[in-house]
C-alpha positions in Angstrom: -26.1 5.2 7.2 -25.1 8.4 5.3 -25.9 11.8 6.8 -28.2 12.5 3.8 -30.5 9.7 2.4 -30.5 8.9 -1.3 -31.5 11.8 -3.5 -31.7 12.6 -7.2 -33.5 14.5 -10.0 -34.1 14.1 -13.7 -35.3 16.1 -16.7 -35.4 16.1 -20.5 -32.9 18.7 -21.8 -33.2 20.9 -24.9 -31.7 18.2 -27.1 -34.4 15.7 -26.0 -31.9 13.7 -23.9 -32.8 12.2 -20.6 -30.5 13.8 -17.9 -30.2 12.1 -14.5 -28.5 13.7 -11.5 -27.8 11.4 -8.5 -25.2 10.2 -6.0 -24.1 7.5 -8.4 -20.4 6.3 -8.1 -20.6 4.5 -11.4 -22.2 6.9 -14.0 -21.3 5.0 -17.2 -21.9 1.6 -15.5 -25.3 2.7 -14.3 -26.3 4.3 -17.6 -25.7 1.0 -19.4 -27.5 -1.0 -16.7 -30.7 1.1 -16.7 -31.0 2.3 -20.3 -32.5 -1.0 -21.7 -35.2 -1.0 -19.0 -36.1 2.7 -19.7 -36.2 2.0 -23.5 -33.5 4.7 -24.1 -30.3 4.2 -26.0 -27.3 5.3 -24.0 -26.5 8.0 -26.6 -29.7 9.7 -25.5 -29.0 9.6 -21.8 -26.7 11.8 -19.6 -25.7 10.8 -16.1 -24.3 13.5 -13.7 -23.0 13.0 -10.2 -24.0 15.5 -7.5 -21.5 15.1 -4.6 -23.6 14.9 -1.5 -22.8 13.3 1.9 -21.2 9.9 2.0 -22.4 6.7 0.4 -20.0 4.1 1.8 -20.2 2.0 -1.3 -23.9 1.3 -1.7 -24.2 3.6 -4.7 -22.0 1.1 -6.7 -25.5 -0.2 -7.4 -28.1 2.0 -9.1 -31.0 2.7 -6.7 -33.3 5.5 -7.6 -31.8 6.4 -11.0 -34.2 4.3 -13.1 -37.2 5.5 -11.0 -36.6 9.2 -11.6 -35.6 8.5 -15.2 -39.0 6.7 -15.8 -40.9 9.5 -14.1 -39.2 12.2 -16.2 -40.0 10.2 -19.4 -43.6 9.6 -18.3 -44.4 13.2 -17.3 -42.1 15.1 -19.6 -41.3 17.3 -16.7 -38.4 17.7 -14.2 -38.8 15.3 -11.3 -37.2 14.9 -7.9 -37.0 12.1 -5.4 -35.5 12.2 -1.9 -35.7 9.1 0.3 -36.7 9.4 3.9 -34.7 7.3 6.4 -37.2 4.4 6.2 -36.9 4.3 2.4 -33.1 4.6 2.7 -33.1 1.5 4.9 -35.6 -0.4 2.7 -34.7 0.6 -0.9 -30.9 0.7 -0.8 -28.5 -2.1 -0.3 -26.5 -3.1 2.8 -23.4 -5.2 3.6 -24.1 -8.9 3.0 -23.4 -11.2 5.9 -21.2 -14.3 5.4 -21.9 -17.6 7.2 -18.6 -19.3 7.4 -17.0 -22.5 8.6 -13.2 -22.2 8.4 -10.4 -24.4 9.6 -6.7 -23.7 9.8 -3.9 -26.2 10.5 -0.3 -25.5 11.6 2.6 -27.7 12.7 4.1 -27.7 16.2 6.5 -24.8 15.2 3.6 -22.6 14.2 4.0 -22.8 10.4 0.5 -22.8 8.7 0.0 -26.0 6.7 -3.5 -25.7 5.2 -6.9 -24.0 5.2 -10.4 -25.4 4.6 -13.4 -23.1 4.2 -17.1 -23.2 3.4 -19.0 -20.0 3.2 -22.5 -18.8 2.2 -23.3 -15.2 1.3 -26.8 -13.9 2.2 -27.3 -11.5 -0.7 -31.0 -10.8 -0.2 -33.5 -11.1 -3.1 -31.3 -9.8 -5.9 -28.3 -11.4 -7.6 -26.6 -8.2 -8.8 -22.9 -8.5 -8.1 -23.5 -11.4 -5.7 -21.2 -13.7 -7.6 -18.4 -11.2 -7.3 -19.0 -10.7 -3.6 -18.9 -14.5 -3.1 -15.6 -14.7 -5.0 -14.1 -12.4 -2.4 -14.2 -15.3 0.1 -11.9 -17.3 -2.1 -9.6 -14.3 -2.5 -9.4 -13.1 1.1 -10.1 -15.9 3.6 -6.5 -16.4 4.7 -5.2 -13.4 2.8 -1.8 -12.2 4.0 -0.4 -15.6 4.9 1.6 -18.1 2.9 -0.7 -21.1 2.9 0.4 -23.9 0.6 -2.8 -26.0 0.7 -6.3 -24.5 0.5 -9.6 -26.1 -0.2 -12.9 -24.2 -0.1 -16.3 -23.7 -1.5 -18.6 -20.6 -1.5 -22.1 -19.9 -2.6 -24.4 -17.0 -3.1 -27.8 -17.5 -1.5 -30.9 -15.5 -2.3 -33.1 -14.7 0.7 -36.0 -12.4 1.8 -33.5 -10.3 3.8 -32.2 -6.8 2.8 -30.6 -6.8 -0.6 -26.8 -6.8 -0.7 -24.7 -4.1 -2.3 -21.1 -2.9 -2.1 -19.8 -1.6 1.2 -16.4 -0.8 2.6 -14.0 -3.6 1.8 -16.6 -5.5 -0.2 -16.2 -9.0 1.3 -12.8 -8.7 2.8 -13.9 -7.7 6.3 -16.1 -10.8 6.5 -13.5 -13.1 5.0 -10.5 -11.8 7.0 -12.5 -11.7 10.2 -12.8 -15.5 10.1 -9.2 -16.2 9.3 -7.8 -13.6 11.7 -9.8 -15.1 14.6 -8.4 -18.5 13.8 -4.9 -17.1 13.6 -5.2 -16.0 17.2 -6.5 -19.4 18.2 -3.7 -21.2 16.5 -1.2 -18.9 18.1 -2.6 -19.7 21.5 -2.5 -23.4 20.9 1.0 -23.2 19.6 2.1 -21.1 22.6 3.3 -18.3 20.3 2.7 -14.6 20.7 0.0 -13.5 18.1 2.2 -10.9 16.5 5.1 -13.4 16.2 2.8 -16.1 14.9 1.8 -13.7 12.1 5.3 -12.7 11.5 6.3 -16.3 10.9 3.5 -16.9 8.3 3.0 -13.6 6.3 3.9 -13.2 2.7 7.5 -13.4 1.8 9.4 -14.1 -1.4 8.0 -17.3 -2.8 4.6 -17.0 -1.2 1.3 -16.8 -3.2 -2.1 -15.4 -2.3 -5.1 -17.6 -1.8 -5.8 -17.3 -5.6 -2.2 -18.5 -6.4 -1.0 -15.0 -7.4 2.5 -13.8 -6.6 2.1 -10.7 -4.4 3.6 -7.5 -6.0 5.1 -6.4 -2.7 6.5 -8.0 0.4 5.8 -5.3 3.0 4.0 -7.3 5.7 7.2 -8.3 7.6 8.3 -4.7 7.7 4.9 -3.5 8.8 5.0 -6.0 11.7 8.6 -5.0 12.6 7.4 -1.4 12.7 4.4 -2.2 15.0 6.3 -4.6 17.3 7.7 -2.0 19.8 4.3 -0.3 20.1 2.7 -3.7 20.5 5.0 -4.8 23.2 4.5 -1.6 25.1 0.7 -2.0 24.7 0.7 -5.6 26.0 2.8 -4.6 29.0 0.5 -1.6 29.8 -2.6 -3.8 29.5 -1.2 -6.2 32.0 -0.3 -3.4 34.5 -3.7 -1.6 34.1 -6.0 -4.6 34.3 -8.0 -5.0 37.5 -10.7 -7.4 38.7 -13.4 -5.0 37.4 -11.8 -3.9 34.1 -9.7 -6.2 32.0 -7.5 -4.8 29.3 -6.1 -6.5 26.3 -4.4 -6.0 22.9 -5.5 -7.4 19.6 -3.9 -7.3 16.2 -4.9 -8.3 12.7 -3.8 -8.0 9.1 -5.7 -6.2 6.5 -5.3 -7.0 2.8 -7.4 -5.9 -0.1 -7.0 -5.6 -3.9 -6.8 -2.3 -5.8 -9.1 -2.6 -8.8 -12.0 -4.5 -10.2 -11.3 -8.1 -11.0 -9.2 -8.8 -14.1 -8.1 -6.3 -16.8 -9.7 -3.2 -15.2 -9.6 -0.1 -17.4 -10.1 3.6 -17.2 -10.0 6.5 -19.6 -9.2 10.2 -19.2 -8.7 13.2 -21.5 -6.2 16.1 -21.2 -6.7 19.3 -23.2 -4.5 22.3 -23.7 -6.6 25.5 -23.4 -6.3 28.8 -25.3 -4.7 30.4 -22.2 -2.1 27.5 -22.0 -3.8 26.0 -18.9 -4.7 22.3 -19.1 -8.1 20.7 -18.4 -8.4 17.1 -17.3 -11.6 15.2 -17.9 -12.6 11.8 -16.3 -15.1 10.2 -14.0 -13.5 9.8 -10.6 -16.5 9.3 -8.4 -15.6 9.3 -4.7 -17.8 11.6 -2.6 -15.7 13.8 -0.4 -12.7 11.5 -0.4 -10.3 13.3 -2.7 -11.5 12.8 -6.2 -10.7 16.3 -7.1 -7.4 16.3 -5.3 -6.5 12.9 -6.7 -7.2 14.1 -10.2 -5.3 17.3 -9.7 -2.4 15.6 -7.9 -1.8 13.0 -10.6 -2.1 15.5 -13.4 0.2 18.0 -11.7 2.9 15.4 -11.3 2.5 14.2 -14.9 2.6 17.7 -16.3 5.7 18.9 -14.2 7.7 19.5 -17.4 5.3 22.4 -18.2 5.9 24.1 -14.9 2.2 24.6 -14.3 0.9 25.8 -10.9 -1.9 23.7 -9.5 -4.4 26.5 -10.2 -3.5 26.2 -13.9 -4.8 22.7 -14.1 -8.6 22.5 -14.4 -10.7 19.4 -13.8 -14.0 18.4 -15.2 -15.5 15.3 -13.4 -18.4 13.0 -13.4 -20.6 14.0 -16.3 -21.0 11.4 -19.1 -21.7 14.1 -21.7 -18.3 15.6 -21.1 -16.1 13.0 -19.5 -14.7 9.6 -20.7 -15.4 6.5 -18.7 -13.0 6.3 -15.7 -15.0 3.4 -14.3 -16.8 3.2 -11.0 -15.6 4.1 -7.5 -15.3 0.6 -6.2 -12.6 -1.9 -5.3 -10.2 0.9 -4.1 -9.4 1.3 -7.8 -9.5 5.1 -8.4 -6.0 6.2 -7.5 -4.4 3.2 -9.2 -6.5 2.7 -12.3 -8.0 6.2 -13.0 -4.7 7.8 -11.9 -2.8 5.8 -14.5 -5.3 6.8 -17.2 -4.8 10.5 -16.2 -1.1 10.0 -16.3 -1.3 8.4 -19.8 -3.5 11.3 -21.1 -1.1 13.9 -19.8 1.9 12.1 -21.2 0.3 12.0 -24.7 -0.4 15.8 -24.4 3.2 16.4 -23.6 4.3 14.4 -26.6 2.0 16.4 -28.8 3.3 19.7 -27.4 7.0 18.7 -27.7 9.0 21.2 -29.7 12.8 20.9 -30.0 13.4 20.4 -26.3 10.6 22.7 -25.3 6.8 22.8 -25.7 4.4 24.4 -28.1 1.9 27.0 -26.9 -1.8 26.6 -27.7 -1.5 29.1 -30.6 1.5 27.3 -32.1 -0.3 24.0 -32.0 -3.4 25.4 -33.7 -1.3 27.1 -36.3 0.5 23.8 -37.0 -2.7 21.7 -37.0 -1.5 19.8 -33.9 -4.4 18.3 -31.8 -4.8 20.0 -28.4 -6.8 17.3 -26.7 -5.6 13.7 -26.0 -7.2 10.6 -24.7 -5.4 8.3 -22.3 -6.3 4.8 -21.2 -4.8 2.3 -18.8 -5.7 -1.4 -18.3 -4.5 -3.3 -15.3 -2.2 -6.3 -16.1 -4.5 -8.8 -14.4 -6.9 -11.6 -15.3 -10.1 -12.9 -13.7 -10.1 -15.9 -11.4 -11.2 -19.2 -12.9 -13.9 -21.5 -11.6 -11.6 -22.7 -8.9 -10.9 -19.2 -7.6 -7.4 -19.2 -9.1 -5.9 -16.4 -11.0 -4.2 -12.9 -10.8 -7.3 -10.7 -10.2 -5.6 -7.5 -9.1 -2.5 -5.6 -10.3 -1.6 -4.6 -6.8 -2.9 -5.0 -3.2 -3.0 -2.8 -0.1 -1.4 -4.1 3.1 -1.9 -3.0 6.7 -1.6 -4.2 10.3 -4.1 -3.1 12.9 -3.8 -3.0 16.7 -6.6 -2.3 19.1 -6.2 -1.7 22.8 -9.4 -2.6 24.5 -10.9 -2.4 28.0 -13.8 -4.7 29.1 -15.9 -4.2 32.2 -16.3 -7.7 33.7 -19.6 -6.9 35.4 -21.4 -5.8 32.2 -19.3 -6.9 29.3 -19.1 -3.3 28.0 -16.1 -2.9 25.8 -14.2 0.3 25.1 -11.6 0.8 22.4 -9.1 3.0 24.2 -6.6 3.2 21.3 -6.2 2.1 17.7 -3.0 1.9 15.7 -2.6 1.2 12.0 0.7 0.6 10.2 0.1 0.6 6.5 1.9 0.3 3.2 0.4 3.1 1.2 2.9 3.1 -1.6 4.1 6.5 -2.7 2.2 9.3 -1.1 0.9 11.9 -3.6 -0.7 14.3 -1.2 -0.5 14.1 2.6 -3.8 15.7 3.5 -6.0 13.3 1.5 -4.0 10.3 2.7 -4.3 11.5 6.2 -8.0 12.2 5.8 -8.7 8.8 4.3 -7.0 7.1 7.2 -8.9 9.1 9.8 -12.1 8.3 8.0 -11.3 4.6 8.1 -10.5 4.9 11.8 -14.0 6.1 12.6 -15.3 2.9 10.9 -13.0 0.6 12.9 -14.4 1.9 16.1 -17.9 3.1 15.4 -19.6 0.3 17.4 -17.5 1.2 20.4 -16.7 4.2 22.7 -13.7 5.8 21.2 -11.3 7.5 23.6 -8.0 8.1 21.8 -6.6 8.4 18.3 -2.9 8.7 18.4 -1.0 9.2 15.1 2.0 6.9 14.6 4.9 8.0 12.4 4.8 9.0 8.8 8.0 8.6 6.7 10.5 11.1 7.9 9.5 10.8 11.5 6.7 13.4 11.5 3.6 12.6 13.3 1.2 13.5 10.6 -1.5 10.8 10.7 -2.3 7.2 11.4 -0.1 5.9 8.6 3.4 4.6 8.1 4.7 5.1 4.6 6.5 1.8 3.7 7.7 2.3 0.2 7.4 -0.8 -1.9 10.5 -2.7 -2.8 
């Protein structure tokens, strides 16, 4: 539940175009989804994002945009709609539950041999993106482990329950919960420590994902090696501190998710040299309060280093379809990877246009020589969609992490308290530490929100500095 319920307003501008302001995280996507129903061609519609509170993914689907658009068209006047909390719960989507039957088999040495799965996704009354969510079961049940033999079937089921929309992780928390529970059970049956059982079976050279894709990085063994001393200390401490009234334990799990929308995901961005020789970057990078401005600025600053610009000399224009090219929606953890690459491409094209005998033209020189001062960049992920059997290379890259929870349980009441959480993650190359740190801390609040949180202790960043709950494992 966000702090602020869904809110938006719409009006007809002086050019006769319908303008809709909302918390959308997919402006171009939503414009093309709702325009036919409103009877408006996309060229006569403008979508603008107003950053407000968090949305946690549900605004990947349009909610009130069509309603306020229709009201503005019907009345010819500016209109506003703000949901109360009952309407927020009723009229916006929620995470879809998975009903799963999953089996894992391993040999006597603990090597996983095969996986069998059957899952149904309760997507509520509407089919929107339900097929994509169901596909996540094929992609992420058993993710992180080298499993040679997999057989499974999944289905989307329409029900009279709350309608399903995108939420954090979009199908991977449900999928990986099932396989991670079974990994613990297999480890127990094999008499192998849960961390060591995972270490034996995680992706290494020669392994493939559940979709048959070769992983682009092999960082999971290193992540487990990094966690191992902390894990051993935690297990020892839990045994020493456990009493008859309060039992303590340690649990670990892998976390794997793709960066991007399935298949050849694309984004566009523009870079323009201004008359004062500053640069403006235009795109739609939609995250609310999660670093969209810093992500855009950070990528552009790095790409434009040859110009020697200070950060304040790089201006950004975001999330207005009348001014910005289509960067794509904020979903699938795609923005830094896909939109970032498009920004980089636009900036590199600008540098090529400015190039002048080992230096760079000024704005006045480019105008004098009829050289364009604005360039459009595009990047498309080298990926393809899964086939009807759930096989393919759906993502250009993945995210990898290992979680450890230290938990206390009161035996009389069953009350559980998460006393400490640790994450070791491969975050690739860190562009800016504060947004990376903030993203991790935001995620930490989601791990533990059903529980009583006591302690958040930051493990090591690269270089040995305790800067946040991340370990920077650079990809090989």
